[in-house]
Biopython code that builds the backbone (N, CA, C, O; Angstrom):
import numpy as np
from Bio.PDB.StructureBuilder import StructureBuilder

atoms = [
    (1, "UNK", "N", (-120.918, 16.116, 21.582)),
    (1, "UNK", "CA", (-119.676, 16.334, 22.293)),
    (1, "UNK", "C", (-118.677, 15.237, 21.902)),
    (1, "UNK", "O", (-117.973, 15.371, 20.900)),
    (2, "UNK", "N", (-118.612, 14.159, 22.684)),
    (2, "UNK", "CA", (-117.722, 13.041, 22.363)),
    (2, "UNK", "C", (-118.562, 11.821, 22.052)),
    (2, "UNK", "O", (-119.593, 11.575, 22.679)),
    (3, "UNK", "N", (-118.103, 11.061, 21.072)),
    (3, "UNK", "CA", (-118.761, 9.805, 20.757)),
    (3, "UNK", "C", (-118.151, 8.687, 21.590)),
    (3, "UNK", "O", (-117.202, 8.899, 22.344)),
    (4, "UNK", "N", (-118.709, 7.508, 21.439)),
    (4, "UNK", "CA", (-118.236, 6.365, 22.213)),
    (4, "UNK", "C", (-116.803, 5.985, 21.829)),
    (4, "UNK", "O", (-116.008, 5.630, 22.699)),
    (5, "UNK", "N", (-116.469, 6.054, 20.549)),
    (5, "UNK", "CA", (-115.121, 5.677, 20.114)),
    (5, "UNK", "C", (-114.063, 6.650, 20.644)),
    (5, "UNK", "O", (-112.970, 6.233, 21.027)),
    (6, "UNK", "N", (-114.386, 7.933, 20.665)),
    (6, "UNK", "CA", (-113.434, 8.910, 21.199)),
    (6, "UNK", "C", (-113.196, 8.693, 22.680)),
    (6, "UNK", "O", (-112.064, 8.782, 23.154)),
    (7, "UNK", "N", (-114.271, 8.407, 23.416)),
    (7, "UNK", "CA", (-114.116, 8.148, 24.853)),
    (7, "UNK", "C", (-113.287, 6.896, 25.101)),
    (7, "UNK", "O", (-112.489, 6.854, 26.038)),
    (8, "UNK", "N", (-113.471, 5.873, 24.267)),
    (8, "UNK", "CA", (-112.688, 4.650, 24.410)),
    (8, "UNK", "C", (-111.209, 4.925, 24.172)),
    (8, "UNK", "O", (-110.363, 4.425, 24.914)),
    (9, "UNK", "N", (-110.892, 5.697, 23.167)),
    (9, "UNK", "CA", (-109.491, 6.040, 22.875)),
    (9, "UNK", "C", (-108.893, 6.837, 24.022)),
    (9, "UNK", "O", (-107.763, 6.576, 24.437)),
    (10, "UNK", "N", (-109.630, 7.794, 24.531)),
    (10, "UNK", "CA", (-109.136, 8.596, 25.656)),
    (10, "UNK", "C", (-108.911, 7.714, 26.872)),
    (10, "UNK", "O", (-107.900, 7.856, 27.559)),
    (11, "UNK", "N", (-109.829, 6.815, 27.145)),
    (11, "UNK", "CA", (-109.688, 5.912, 28.284)),
    (11, "UNK", "C", (-108.454, 5.031, 28.135)),
    (11, "UNK", "O", (-107.713, 4.841, 29.100)),
    (12, "UNK", "N", (-108.225, 4.499, 26.960)),
    (12, "UNK", "CA", (-107.049, 3.652, 26.728)),
    (12, "UNK", "C", (-105.770, 4.456, 26.936)),
    (12, "UNK", "O", (-104.830, 3.965, 27.562)),
    (13, "UNK", "N", (-105.720, 5.673, 26.427)),
    (13, "UNK", "CA", (-104.533, 6.514, 26.585)),
    (13, "UNK", "C", (-104.286, 6.813, 28.053)),
    (13, "UNK", "O", (-103.145, 6.741, 28.509)),
    (14, "UNK", "N", (-105.320, 7.143, 28.797)),
    (14, "UNK", "CA", (-105.171, 7.441, 30.227)),
    (14, "UNK", "C", (-104.671, 6.208, 30.974)),
    (14, "UNK", "O", (-103.789, 6.314, 31.827)),
    (15, "UNK", "N", (-105.225, 5.050, 30.663)),
    (15, "UNK", "CA", (-104.790, 3.821, 31.332)),
    (15, "UNK", "C", (-103.326, 3.541, 31.041)),
    (15, "UNK", "O", (-102.565, 3.190, 31.943)),
    (16, "UNK", "N", (-102.931, 3.693, 29.795)),
    (16, "UNK", "CA", (-101.541, 3.419, 29.427)),
    (16, "UNK", "C", (-100.599, 4.422, 30.079)),
    (16, "UNK", "O", (-99.551, 4.036, 30.597)),
    (17, "UNK", "N", (-100.954, 5.691, 30.060)),
    (17, "UNK", "CA", (-100.065, 6.723, 30.612)),
    (17, "UNK", "C", (-99.960, 6.614, 32.130)),
    (17, "UNK", "O", (-98.860, 6.662, 32.681)),
    (18, "UNK", "N", (-101.081, 6.470, 32.797)),
    (18, "UNK", "CA", (-101.062, 6.461, 34.257)),
    (18, "UNK", "C", (-100.736, 5.103, 34.852)),
    (18, "UNK", "O", (-100.197, 5.020, 35.955)),
    (19, "UNK", "N", (-101.056, 4.046, 34.137)),
    (19, "UNK", "CA", (-100.900, 2.734, 34.729)),
    (19, "UNK", "C", (-99.911, 1.836, 34.024)),
    (19, "UNK", "O", (-100.046, 0.614, 34.086)),
    (20, "UNK", "N", (-98.917, 2.400, 33.352)),
    (20, "UNK", "CA", (-97.974, 1.604, 32.571)),
    (20, "UNK", "C", (-97.235, 0.595, 33.447)),
    (20, "UNK", "O", (-96.910, -0.494, 32.974)),
    (21, "UNK", "N", (-96.966, 0.920, 34.685)),
    (21, "UNK", "CA", (-96.259, 0.000, 35.578)),
    (21, "UNK", "C", (-97.160, -1.110, 36.087)),
    (21, "UNK", "O", (-96.690, -2.196, 36.426)),
    (22, "UNK", "N", (-98.436, -0.840, 36.138)),
    (22, "UNK", "CA", (-99.372, -1.819, 36.682)),
    (22, "UNK", "C", (-100.036, -2.684, 35.613)),
    (22, "UNK", "O", (-100.795, -3.592, 35.952)),
    (23, "UNK", "N", (-99.776, -2.430, 34.352)),
    (23, "UNK", "CA", (-100.416, -3.194, 33.288)),
    (23, "UNK", "C", (-100.132, -4.691, 33.374)),
    (23, "UNK", "O", (-101.069, -5.475, 33.223)),
    (24, "UNK", "N", (-98.896, -5.132, 33.607)),
    (24, "UNK", "CA", (-98.668, -6.580, 33.726)),
    (24, "UNK", "C", (-99.442, -7.203, 34.895)),
    (24, "UNK", "O", (-99.981, -8.303, 34.778)),
    (25, "UNK", "N", (-99.487, -6.497, 35.998)),
    (25, "UNK", "CA", (-100.239, -6.989, 37.167)),
    (25, "UNK", "C", (-101.730, -7.059, 36.853)),
    (25, "UNK", "O", (-102.395, -8.024, 37.228)),
    (26, "UNK", "N", (-102.257, -6.052, 36.173)),
    (26, "UNK", "CA", (-103.666, -6.055, 35.795)),
    (26, "UNK", "C", (-103.973, -7.176, 34.813)),
    (26, "UNK", "O", (-105.028, -7.805, 34.897)),
    (27, "UNK", "N", (-103.062, -7.426, 33.887)),
    (27, "UNK", "CA", (-103.270, -8.505, 32.920)),
    (27, "UNK", "C", (-103.288, -9.859, 33.626)),
    (27, "UNK", "O", (-104.115, -10.711, 33.303)),
    (28, "UNK", "N", (-102.386, -10.066, 34.584)),
    (28, "UNK", "CA", (-102.374, -11.323, 35.350)),
    (28, "UNK", "C", (-103.667, -11.488, 36.133)),
    (28, "UNK", "O", (-104.246, -12.574, 36.167)),
    (29, "UNK", "N", (-104.113, -10.422, 36.753)),
    (29, "UNK", "CA", (-105.358, -10.478, 37.517)),
    (29, "UNK", "C", (-106.547, -10.794, 36.614)),
    (29, "UNK", "O", (-107.420, -11.580, 36.980)),
    (30, "UNK", "N", (-106.576, -10.186, 35.450)),
    (30, "UNK", "CA", (-107.665, -10.458, 34.504)),
    (30, "UNK", "C", (-107.615, -11.908, 34.044)),
    (30, "UNK", "O", (-108.661, -12.542, 33.903)),
    (31, "UNK", "N", (-106.435, -12.441, 33.809)),
    (31, "UNK", "CA", (-106.293, -13.838, 33.410)),
    (31, "UNK", "C", (-106.764, -14.788, 34.495)),
    (31, "UNK", "O", (-107.457, -15.766, 34.215)),
    (32, "UNK", "N", (-106.390, -14.503, 35.727)),
    (32, "UNK", "CA", (-106.835, -15.338, 36.849)),
    (32, "UNK", "C", (-108.349, -15.292, 36.990)),
    (32, "UNK", "O", (-108.992, -16.322, 37.193)),
    (33, "UNK", "N", (-108.912, -14.103, 36.882)),
    (33, "UNK", "CA", (-110.360, -13.961, 37.004)),
    (33, "UNK", "C", (-111.078, -14.714, 35.895)),
    (33, "UNK", "O", (-112.118, -15.326, 36.134)),
    (34, "UNK", "N", (-110.534, -14.676, 34.689)),
    (34, "UNK", "CA", (-111.134, -15.396, 33.567)),
    (34, "UNK", "C", (-111.091, -16.894, 33.801)),
    (34, "UNK", "O", (-112.079, -17.587, 33.560)),
    (35, "UNK", "N", (-109.951, -17.405, 34.272)),
    (35, "UNK", "CA", (-109.833, -18.842, 34.554)),
    (35, "UNK", "C", (-110.809, -19.274, 35.636)),
    (35, "UNK", "O", (-111.438, -20.325, 35.517)),
    (36, "UNK", "N", (-110.943, -18.479, 36.687)),
    (36, "UNK", "CA", (-111.876, -18.808, 37.767)),
    (36, "UNK", "C", (-113.304, -18.810, 37.243)),
    (36, "UNK", "O", (-114.079, -19.716, 37.552)),
    (37, "UNK", "N", (-113.657, -17.806, 36.455)),
    (37, "UNK", "CA", (-115.006, -17.721, 35.896)),
    (37, "UNK", "C", (-115.313, -18.927, 35.010)),
    (37, "UNK", "O", (-116.401, -19.497, 35.096)),
    (38, "UNK", "N", (-114.369, -19.316, 34.165)),
    (38, "UNK", "CA", (-114.573, -20.470, 33.290)),
    (38, "UNK", "C", (-114.737, -21.747, 34.099)),
    (38, "UNK", "O", (-115.611, -22.558, 33.794)),
    (39, "UNK", "N", (-113.916, -21.943, 35.123)),
    (39, "UNK", "CA", (-114.012, -23.170, 35.909)),
    (39, "UNK", "C", (-115.325, -23.222, 36.692)),
    (39, "UNK", "O", (-115.920, -24.290, 36.834)),
    (40, "UNK", "N", (-115.770, -22.089, 37.192)),
    (40, "UNK", "CA", (-117.043, -22.060, 37.909)),
    (40, "UNK", "C", (-118.210, -22.331, 36.961)),
    (40, "UNK", "O", (-119.158, -23.028, 37.323)),
    (41, "UNK", "N", (-118.142, -21.785, 35.758)),
    (41, "UNK", "CA", (-119.204, -22.022, 34.772)),
    (41, "UNK", "C", (-119.245, -23.507, 34.403)),
    (41, "UNK", "O", (-120.322, -24.092, 34.287)),
    (42, "UNK", "N", (-118.063, -24.116, 34.217)),
    (42, "UNK", "CA", (-118.013, -25.553, 33.911)),
    (42, "UNK", "C", (-118.598, -26.375, 35.052)),
    (42, "UNK", "O", (-119.368, -27.307, 34.819)),
    (43, "UNK", "N", (-118.237, -26.033, 36.279)),
    (43, "UNK", "CA", (-118.742, -26.764, 37.441)),
    (43, "UNK", "C", (-120.260, -26.634, 37.538)),
    (43, "UNK", "O", (-120.947, -27.604, 37.859)),
    (44, "UNK", "N", (-120.780, -25.457, 37.265)),
    (44, "UNK", "CA", (-122.228, -25.243, 37.308)),
    (44, "UNK", "C", (-122.933, -26.068, 36.240)),
    (44, "UNK", "O", (-123.983, -26.654, 36.506)),
    (45, "UNK", "N", (-122.372, -26.120, 35.041)),
    (45, "UNK", "CA", (-122.964, -26.930, 33.969)),
    (45, "UNK", "C", (-122.972, -28.406, 34.345)),
    (45, "UNK", "O", (-123.961, -29.104, 34.123)),
    (46, "UNK", "N", (-121.860, -28.882, 34.918)),
    (46, "UNK", "CA", (-121.791, -30.285, 35.320)),
    (46, "UNK", "C", (-122.801, -30.591, 36.420)),
    (46, "UNK", "O", (-123.443, -31.642, 36.409)),
    (47, "UNK", "N", (-122.937, -29.677, 37.356)),
    (47, "UNK", "CA", (-123.896, -29.866, 38.447)),
    (47, "UNK", "C", (-125.319, -29.919, 37.900)),
    (47, "UNK", "O", (-126.100, -30.784, 38.297)),
    (48, "UNK", "N", (-125.663, -29.010, 36.999)),
    (48, "UNK", "CA", (-126.997, -29.007, 36.399)),
    (48, "UNK", "C", (-127.248, -30.274, 35.607)),
    (48, "UNK", "O", (-128.348, -30.825, 35.643)),
    (49, "UNK", "N", (-126.225, -30.744, 34.885)),
    (49, "UNK", "CA", (-126.377, -31.969, 34.095)),
    (49, "UNK", "C", (-126.589, -33.184, 35.014)),
    (49, "UNK", "O", (-127.403, -34.057, 34.716)),
    (50, "UNK", "N", (-125.853, -33.229, 36.127)),
    (50, "UNK", "CA", (-125.990, -34.354, 37.068)),
    (50, "UNK", "C", (-127.327, -34.343, 37.790)),
    (50, "UNK", "O", (-127.872, -35.402, 38.099)),
    (51, "UNK", "N", (-127.865, -33.149, 38.063)),
    (51, "UNK", "CA", (-129.114, -33.041, 38.795)),
    (51, "UNK", "C", (-130.348, -33.140, 37.898)),
    (51, "UNK", "O", (-131.459, -33.305, 38.400)),
    (52, "UNK", "N", (-130.172, -33.044, 36.603)),
    (52, "UNK", "CA", (-131.304, -33.096, 35.682)),
    (52, "UNK", "C", (-131.935, -34.488, 35.695)),
    (52, "UNK", "O", (-131.225, -35.493, 35.723)),
    (53, "UNK", "N", (-133.256, -34.547, 35.675)),
    (53, "UNK", "CA", (-133.917, -35.867, 35.649)),
    (53, "UNK", "C", (-133.647, -36.558, 34.317)),
    (53, "UNK", "O", (-133.556, -35.895, 33.283)),
    (54, "UNK", "N", (-133.517, -37.880, 34.333)),
    (54, "UNK", "CA", (-133.248, -38.592, 33.085)),
    (54, "UNK", "C", (-134.436, -38.492, 32.128)),
    (54, "UNK", "O", (-135.595, -38.501, 32.542)),
    (55, "UNK", "N", (-134.113, -38.397, 30.847)),
    (55, "UNK", "CA", (-135.158, -38.304, 29.828)),
    (55, "UNK", "C", (-135.671, -39.693, 29.509)),
    (55, "UNK", "O", (-134.914, -40.664, 29.511)),
    (56, "UNK", "N", (-136.968, -39.781, 29.233)),
    (56, "UNK", "CA", (-137.558, -41.077, 28.889)),
    (56, "UNK", "C", (-137.830, -41.189, 27.419)),
    (56, "UNK", "O", (-138.326, -42.217, 26.960)),
]
sb = StructureBuilder()
sb.init_structure("model")
sb.init_model(0)
sb.init_chain("A")
sb.init_seg("    ")
for serial, (resi, resn, name, xyz) in enumerate(atoms, 1):
    if name == "N":
        sb.init_residue(resn, " ", resi, " ")
    sb.init_atom(name, np.array(xyz, "f"), 0.0, 1.0, " ", f" {name:<3s}", serial, name[0])
structure = sb.get_structure()
């Protein structure tokens, strides 16, 4: 029937046609979510590094 690439193209077209007014808002939200995810990942790495027992 449809392959993965065809479905992706159809999905992109539907998003652009139906959500053209909301695209900037969605992009801002995605950017904020990415920044939050990166900062949380950094904080988790720092916490793990601080809690790790010292190597001998």
